[in-house]
C-alpha positions as a Markdown table, in Angstrom:
| # | Residue | x | y | z |
|---|---|---|---|---|
| 1 | Met | -15.7 | 3.2 | 21.5 |
| 2 | Ser | -13.5 | 0.4 | 23.0 |
| 3 | Lys | -11.1 | -1.8 | 20.8 |
| 4 | Gly | -13.5 | -5.0 | 21.5 |
| 5 | Ala | -16.6 | -3.1 | 20.0 |
| 6 | Ser | -14.4 | -1.6 | 17.1 |
| 7 | Leu | -13.2 | -5.3 | 16.5 |
| 8 | Ala | -16.8 | -6.6 | 16.6 |
| 9 | Arg | -18.1 | -3.6 | 14.3 |
| 10 | Ile | -15.6 | -4.6 | 11.5 |
| 11 | Ala | -16.1 | -8.2 | 11.9 |
| 12 | Val | -20.1 | -7.8 | 11.3 |
| 13 | Leu | -19.0 | -5.2 | 8.1 |
| 14 | Tyr | -16.6 | -8.0 | 7.1 |
| 15 | Leu | -19.6 | -10.5 | 7.3 |
| 16 | Ala | -22.1 | -8.5 | 5.5 |
| 17 | Ala | -19.5 | -7.7 | 2.9 |
| 18 | Ala | -18.9 | -11.3 | 2.2 |
| 19 | Gly | -22.6 | -12.1 | 2.2 |
| 20 | Ala | -23.0 | -9.7 | -0.1 |
| 21 | Gly | -20.2 | -10.9 | -2.4 |
| 22 | Leu | -21.7 | -14.7 | -2.5 |
| 23 | Ala | -25.4 | -13.3 | -3.1 |
| 24 | Trp | -24.0 | -11.4 | -6.0 |
| 25 | Leu | -22.2 | -15.0 | -7.2 |
| 26 | Leu | -25.5 | -17.0 | -6.3 |
| 27 | Val | -28.1 | -15.0 | -7.9 |
| 28 | Gly | -26.7 | -11.6 | -9.3 |
| 29 | Pro | -26.3 | -12.0 | -13.4 |
| 30 | Ala | -23.7 | -14.6 | -14.4 |
| 31 | Thr | -21.1 | -13.7 | -17.3 |
| 32 | Pro | -19.2 | -16.5 | -19.3 |
| 33 | Trp | -16.1 | -16.5 | -17.0 |
| 34 | Leu | -15.5 | -17.4 | -13.8 |
| 35 | Val | -12.7 | -15.3 | -13.1 |
| 36 | Leu | -15.1 | -12.0 | -13.6 |
| 37 | Asp | -17.6 | -13.5 | -11.6 |
| 38 | Thr | -15.6 | -13.2 | -8.7 |
| 39 | Leu | -13.7 | -9.9 | -9.7 |
| 40 | Leu | -17.3 | -8.3 | -9.3 |
| 41 | Ala | -18.0 | -10.3 | -6.3 |
| 42 | Asp | -15.0 | -9.0 | -4.7 |
| 43 | Val | -15.4 | -5.2 | -6.3 |
| 44 | Val | -19.3 | -5.6 | -4.5 |
| 45 | Ala | -18.1 | -6.7 | -0.9 |
| 46 | Thr | -15.1 | -3.8 | -1.2 |
| 47 | Leu | -18.2 | -1.7 | -1.8 |
| 48 | Val | -20.0 | -2.6 | 1.2 |
| 49 | Val | -16.5 | -2.3 | 3.1 |
| 50 | Phe | -16.2 | 1.5 | 1.8 |
| 51 | Ala | -20.1 | 2.2 | 3.2 |
| 52 | Gly | -18.9 | 1.2 | 6.5 |
| 53 | Ser | -15.6 | 3.1 | 6.2 |
| 54 | Arg | -17.4 | 6.2 | 5.4 |
| 55 | Leu | -20.5 | 5.4 | 8.3 |
| 56 | Trp | -17.7 | 5.3 | 10.9 |
| 57 | Gly | -15.5 | 7.9 | 9.6 |
| 58 | Ser | -12.2 | 5.3 | 9.0 |
| 59 | Ser | -11.0 | 4.0 | 5.8 |
| 60 | Ser | -8.6 | 1.7 | 7.9 |
| 61 | Cys | -12.2 | -0.3 | 8.5 |
| 62 | Tyr | -10.7 | -1.7 | 5.1 |
| 63 | Asp | -6.9 | -2.7 | 6.5 |
| 64 | Ala | -7.4 | -6.5 | 7.3 |
| 65 | Trp | -9.8 | -6.9 | 4.3 |
| 66 | Trp | -6.6 | -7.4 | 2.2 |
| 67 | Ser | -5.8 | -11.0 | 4.2 |
| 68 | Val | -9.3 | -11.8 | 4.4 |
| 69 | Ala | -10.3 | -11.6 | 0.8 |
| 70 | Pro | -7.9 | -13.9 | -0.7 |
| 71 | Pro | -9.2 | -16.9 | 1.2 |
| 72 | Leu | -12.9 | -16.2 | 0.5 |
| 73 | Leu | -11.8 | -15.8 | -3.0 |
| 74 | Leu | -9.7 | -19.4 | -2.8 |
| 75 | Ala | -12.7 | -20.8 | -1.5 |
| 76 | Trp | -15.0 | -20.1 | -4.0 |
| 77 | Trp | -12.4 | -21.3 | -6.6 |
| 78 | Trp | -12.2 | -24.2 | -4.9 |
| 79 | Val | -16.1 | -24.8 | -4.6 |
| 80 | Glu | -16.1 | -24.2 | -8.6 |
| 81 | Arg | -12.7 | -26.3 | -9.3 |
| 82 | Asp | -12.4 | -28.7 | -12.1 |
| 83 | Pro | -13.3 | -32.1 | -10.8 |
| 84 | Asp | -9.7 | -33.2 | -12.3 |
| 85 | Ala | -7.9 | -30.5 | -10.4 |
| 86 | Asp | -4.8 | -32.0 | -8.3 |
| 87 | Pro | -5.8 | -32.1 | -4.6 |
| 88 | Val | -2.6 | -32.0 | -3.1 |
| 89 | Arg | -1.7 | -29.0 | -4.3 |
| 90 | Leu | -5.0 | -27.4 | -3.5 |
| 91 | Gly | -4.5 | -28.5 | -0.3 |
| 92 | Leu | -0.6 | -27.2 | -0.4 |
| 93 | Val | -2.0 | -23.6 | -1.7 |
| 94 | Ala | -4.7 | -23.8 | 0.8 |
| 95 | Leu | -2.3 | -24.0 | 3.8 |
| 96 | Val | 0.3 | -21.2 | 2.7 |
| 97 | Val | -2.5 | -18.5 | 2.0 |
| 98 | Gly | -4.4 | -19.7 | 5.6 |
| 99 | Leu | -1.4 | -19.6 | 7.5 |
| 100 | Trp | -0.4 | -16.3 | 6.1 |
| 101 | Ala | -4.2 | -15.1 | 6.3 |
| 102 | Val | -4.6 | -16.1 | 10.0 |
| 103 | Arg | -1.3 | -14.3 | 11.1 |
| 104 | Leu | -1.5 | -11.4 | 9.0 |
| 105 | Thr | -5.2 | -10.6 | 10.5 |
| 106 | Ala | -4.4 | -11.8 | 14.2 |
| 107 | Asn | -1.3 | -9.2 | 13.7 |
| 108 | Trp | -3.5 | -6.3 | 12.6 |
| 109 | Ala | -6.1 | -7.3 | 15.4 |
| 110 | Ile | -3.1 | -7.1 | 17.9 |
| 111 | Thr | -2.1 | -3.5 | 16.7 |
| 112 | Tyr | -5.4 | -2.0 | 16.0 |
| 113 | Pro | -6.4 | 0.6 | 18.8 |
| 114 | Gly | -9.9 | 0.8 | 17.6 |
| 115 | Leu | -12.4 | 2.8 | 15.9 |
| 116 | Pro | -12.0 | 5.9 | 15.1 |
| 117 | His | -8.1 | 5.4 | 14.3 |
| 118 | Glu | -7.1 | 5.5 | 10.8 |
| 119 | Asp | -4.2 | 4.7 | 9.0 |
| 120 | Trp | -1.6 | 7.9 | 9.2 |
| 121 | Arg | -1.3 | 7.0 | 5.5 |
| 122 | Tyr | -4.4 | 7.9 | 4.1 |
| 123 | Pro | -5.3 | 11.4 | 5.0 |
| 124 | Leu | -1.7 | 12.3 | 3.1 |
| 125 | Leu | -3.3 | 10.6 | -0.1 |
| 126 | Arg | -6.9 | 12.5 | 0.4 |
| 127 | Ala | -4.6 | 15.8 | 0.9 |
| 128 | Arg | -3.1 | 15.5 | -2.3 |
| 129 | Ala | -6.5 | 16.2 | -3.9 |
| 130 | Pro | -9.0 | 17.6 | -1.2 |
| 131 | Arg | -12.0 | 18.4 | -3.9 |
| 132 | Ala | -12.3 | 15.1 | -4.5 |
| 133 | Ala | -10.9 | 13.1 | -1.4 |
| 134 | Leu | -14.3 | 11.0 | -1.7 |
| 135 | Leu | -13.3 | 9.4 | -4.6 |
| 136 | Val | -9.5 | 9.2 | -3.6 |
| 137 | Asp | -10.5 | 7.0 | -0.9 |
| 138 | Leu | -13.0 | 5.0 | -2.6 |
| 139 | Thr | -10.3 | 4.2 | -5.6 |
| 140 | Gly | -6.8 | 4.5 | -3.6 |
| 141 | Val | -7.5 | 3.4 | 0.0 |
| 142 | His | -10.7 | 0.4 | -1.1 |
| 143 | Leu | -11.2 | -0.1 | -4.8 |
| 144 | Val | -7.1 | -0.2 | -5.9 |
| 145 | Pro | -5.8 | -2.7 | -3.3 |
| 146 | Thr | -9.0 | -4.8 | -4.0 |
| 147 | Leu | -7.5 | -5.0 | -7.9 |
| 148 | Gln | -4.1 | -5.7 | -6.7 |
| 149 | Val | -4.9 | -8.5 | -4.1 |
| 150 | Phe | -7.2 | -10.1 | -6.6 |
| 151 | Leu | -4.8 | -10.0 | -9.4 |
| 152 | Ala | -1.9 | -11.6 | -7.0 |
| 153 | Thr | -4.4 | -14.1 | -5.8 |
| 154 | Leu | -5.1 | -15.2 | -9.8 |
| 155 | Pro | -2.8 | -18.4 | -9.2 |
| 156 | Val | -5.1 | -20.2 | -7.1 |
| 157 | Leu | -7.7 | -20.0 | -9.8 |
| 158 | Val | -5.2 | -21.7 | -11.7 |
| 159 | Val | -4.3 | -24.2 | -9.0 |
| 160 | Thr | -8.3 | -24.9 | -8.9 |
| 161 | Arg | -8.1 | -25.7 | -13.0 |
| 162 | Ser | -5.1 | -27.9 | -13.1 |
| 163 | Ala | -4.7 | -31.6 | -13.4 |
| 164 | Arg | -1.0 | -31.3 | -13.4 |
| 165 | Glu | 0.7 | -33.8 | -11.0 |
| 166 | Val | 2.9 | -32.5 | -8.0 |
| 167 | Gly | 6.6 | -31.9 | -8.6 |
| 168 | Trp | 9.4 | -29.7 | -7.3 |
| 169 | Leu | 8.2 | -26.4 | -8.0 |
| 170 | Asp | 5.4 | -27.0 | -5.6 |
| 171 | Ala | 8.0 | -28.2 | -3.1 |
| 172 | Leu | 9.6 | -24.8 | -3.5 |
| 173 | Ala | 6.5 | -22.8 | -3.4 |
| 174 | Leu | 5.5 | -24.3 | -0.2 |
| 175 | Val | 9.2 | -23.7 | 1.3 |
| 176 | Val | 9.1 | -20.1 | 0.2 |
| 177 | Gly | 5.4 | -19.5 | 1.2 |
| 178 | Leu | 5.8 | -20.9 | 5.0 |
| 179 | Gly | 9.2 | -19.3 | 5.5 |
| 180 | Ala | 7.5 | -16.0 | 3.9 |
| 181 | Val | 5.2 | -16.1 | 6.8 |
| 182 | Leu | 7.5 | -17.3 | 9.7 |
| 183 | Leu | 9.7 | -14.2 | 8.5 |
| 184 | Gln | 6.9 | -12.2 | 8.6 |
| 185 | His | 5.8 | -13.3 | 12.3 |
| 186 | Val | 9.4 | -13.1 | 13.5 |
| 187 | Ser | 9.7 | -9.6 | 12.1 |
| 188 | Asp | 6.5 | -8.7 | 13.5 |
| 189 | Arg | 6.9 | -9.9 | 16.8 |
| 190 | Gln | 10.7 | -8.2 | 17.1 |
| 191 | Leu | 8.7 | -4.9 | 15.9 |
| 192 | His | 5.8 | -5.2 | 19.0 |
| 193 | Arg | 8.5 | -5.9 | 21.6 |
| 194 | Phe | 10.9 | -2.5 | 20.4 |
| 195 | Thr | 7.5 | -0.2 | 20.0 |
| 196 | Arg | 6.5 | -1.0 | 23.8 |
| 197 | Ala | 10.0 | -0.6 | 24.8 |
| 198 | Arg | 11.4 | 2.1 | 22.8 |
| 199 | Thr | 12.6 | 5.5 | 23.5 |
| 200 | Pro | 12.3 | 8.3 | 21.5 |
| 201 | Gly | 13.7 | 8.4 | 18.2 |
| 202 | Gln | 15.4 | 5.0 | 18.4 |
| 203 | Val | 15.8 | 2.9 | 15.4 |
| 204 | Leu | 15.1 | -1.0 | 15.5 |
| 205 | Asp | 18.3 | -2.2 | 13.3 |
| 206 | Thr | 18.6 | -5.9 | 15.2 |
| 207 | Gly | 17.4 | -9.3 | 14.3 |
| 208 | Pro | 15.7 | -9.3 | 10.7 |
| 209 | Trp | 15.7 | -5.5 | 10.8 |
| 210 | Ala | 19.3 | -5.5 | 11.0 |
| 211 | Trp | 19.3 | -7.3 | 7.5 |
| 212 | Ser | 16.3 | -5.4 | 5.7 |
| 213 | Arg | 14.7 | -2.2 | 6.5 |
| 214 | His | 11.5 | -3.8 | 6.0 |
| 215 | Pro | 11.5 | -7.7 | 6.1 |
| 216 | Asn | 8.1 | -7.7 | 7.4 |
| 217 | Tyr | 7.6 | -6.2 | 3.4 |
| 218 | Phe | 10.0 | -8.5 | 1.9 |
| 219 | Gly | 8.3 | -11.5 | 3.8 |
| 220 | Glu | 4.4 | -10.2 | 2.0 |
| 221 | Leu | 6.7 | -10.5 | -1.4 |
| 222 | Leu | 7.7 | -14.0 | -0.6 |
| 223 | Phe | 4.2 | -14.7 | 0.4 |
| 224 | Trp | 2.9 | -13.7 | -2.7 |
| 225 | Val | 6.1 | -15.1 | -4.6 |
| 226 | Ser | 4.8 | -18.6 | -3.0 |
| 227 | Val | 1.5 | -18.6 | -4.4 |
| 228 | Ala | 2.9 | -17.5 | -8.3 |
| 229 | Leu | 5.0 | -20.5 | -8.1 |
| 230 | Phe | 2.5 | -22.7 | -7.0 |
| 231 | Gly | 0.3 | -21.4 | -10.4 |
| 232 | Leu | 3.3 | -21.4 | -12.4 |
| 233 | Ala | 3.9 | -25.4 | -11.3 |
| 234 | Ala | 0.2 | -26.3 | -12.2 |
| 235 | Ala | 0.2 | -24.6 | -15.8 |
| 236 | Pro | 3.4 | -23.1 | -16.9 |
| 237 | Asp | 2.1 | -21.9 | -20.5 |
| 238 | Leu | -0.3 | -19.7 | -17.9 |
| 239 | Trp | 2.8 | -18.1 | -16.8 |
| 240 | Trp | 1.5 | -14.6 | -18.0 |
| 241 | Trp | -1.5 | -15.2 | -15.4 |
| 242 | Val | 0.8 | -15.9 | -12.9 |
| 243 | Leu | 3.8 | -13.7 | -12.5 |
| 244 | Pro | 2.2 | -10.2 | -12.9 |
| 245 | Gly | 0.9 | -11.0 | -9.5 |
| 246 | Pro | 4.3 | -10.7 | -7.2 |
| 247 | Val | 5.6 | -8.0 | -10.0 |
| 248 | Leu | 3.0 | -5.8 | -8.7 |
| 249 | Val | 3.3 | -6.3 | -5.3 |
| 250 | Leu | 7.0 | -5.5 | -5.9 |
| 251 | Ala | 6.0 | -2.3 | -7.4 |
| 252 | Ile | 3.9 | -1.2 | -4.7 |
| 253 | Leu | 6.4 | -2.1 | -2.2 |
| 254 | Leu | 9.4 | -0.3 | -3.8 |
| 255 | Gly | 6.6 | 2.6 | -5.4 |
| 256 | Ala | 4.7 | 3.7 | -2.4 |
| 257 | Ser | 5.0 | 1.6 | 0.9 |
| 258 | Ile | 8.3 | 1.6 | 1.2 |
| 259 | Pro | 9.1 | 5.6 | 0.4 |
| 260 | Met | 6.0 | 6.9 | 2.4 |
| 261 | Met | 7.6 | 4.3 | 5.8 |
| 262 | Asp | 11.0 | 6.2 | 4.9 |
| 263 | Ala | 10.3 | 9.1 | 5.2 |
| 264 | Arg | 8.2 | 8.9 | 8.2 |
| 265 | Ser | 10.8 | 7.7 | 9.9 |
| 266 | Leu | 13.3 | 10.2 | 8.5 |
| 267 | Glu | 11.1 | 12.9 | 9.9 |
| 268 | Arg | 10.8 | 10.8 | 13.6 |
| 269 | Arg | 14.0 | 9.5 | 14.1 |
| 270 | Pro | 17.1 | 11.4 | 13.7 |
| 271 | Gly | 19.6 | 8.7 | 13.5 |
| 272 | Tyr | 17.8 | 6.7 | 10.3 |
| 273 | Gln | 19.4 | 8.5 | 7.5 |
| 274 | Glu | 22.2 | 6.2 | 9.2 |
| 275 | Val | 20.1 | 3.0 | 8.9 |
| 276 | Ile | 19.3 | 3.9 | 4.7 |
| 277 | Asp | 22.9 | 4.2 | 4.4 |
| 278 | Arg | 23.9 | 0.6 | 5.3 |
| 279 | Val | 20.8 | -1.7 | 5.4 |
| 280 | Pro | 18.9 | -2.4 | 2.0 |
| 281 | Ala | 15.5 | -1.6 | 1.8 |
| 282 | Leu | 14.0 | -4.7 | 0.9 |
| 283 | Val | 16.0 | -7.9 | -0.3 |
| 284 | Pro | 17.9 | -9.0 | 2.9 |
| 285 | Arg | 21.8 | -9.0 | 3.0 |
| 286 | Pro | 24.2 | -8.1 | 5.7 |
| 287 | Pro | 24.6 | -4.4 | 6.4 |
| 288 | Arg | 27.3 | -2.6 | 5.6 |
């Protein structure tokens, strides 16, 4: 199947998923809590994406949902916002989330080869429990990431309920968010150029990649820190809603994403151990 046809199918799948989530919110059974209603709608949408993954035999149908779901959640929470919610803060967080989502989704579309391609990590996850491969695929590849993104996006809900005036913390959140998007963009552009021109076994260790083995991951972490800062600025007393998001993202990066990527690089690039010895895994610093 061509790349264009594959992207068209996934776009239709995402429209169906978003429609299913919206239908749940409009006509499904309601609860007394907006956060629970949107969580259930998010899960319904994810189940639609999972159905598409099974239909086309590729769990990578889910990959871009990571960056598509947060703007959809933001849009619904904006519709259901408190009338007194500060419009300036709403606009700033929408700007950061929108830029991040467009950039990350576009980066996925550029690098996506088309169906039936699947991320190399997914078969490894299923291989750990071959008798429960379908359950692993449903939970580990689809539902768990959905819950992670939902929890990390909760500060946006806090912003839509707060009338607190914009202050210096919002300015910091904006700078961190824009810097995160820029860092991811520069890192990914350099990675694309390197991938096209590299020779087998060559290691990328220039530019941002000289200061961090995974600068794009660090940009992702900074984005969620920015979202949390907006939530903290909107309601400092709700820090227990706001801070778990970036902490969870950090745990995912350190506990799963970075170890798996480093192990793969060690298998494919003989000189990568030297990079591990002198370049930090995540937080940038001058190399040894």
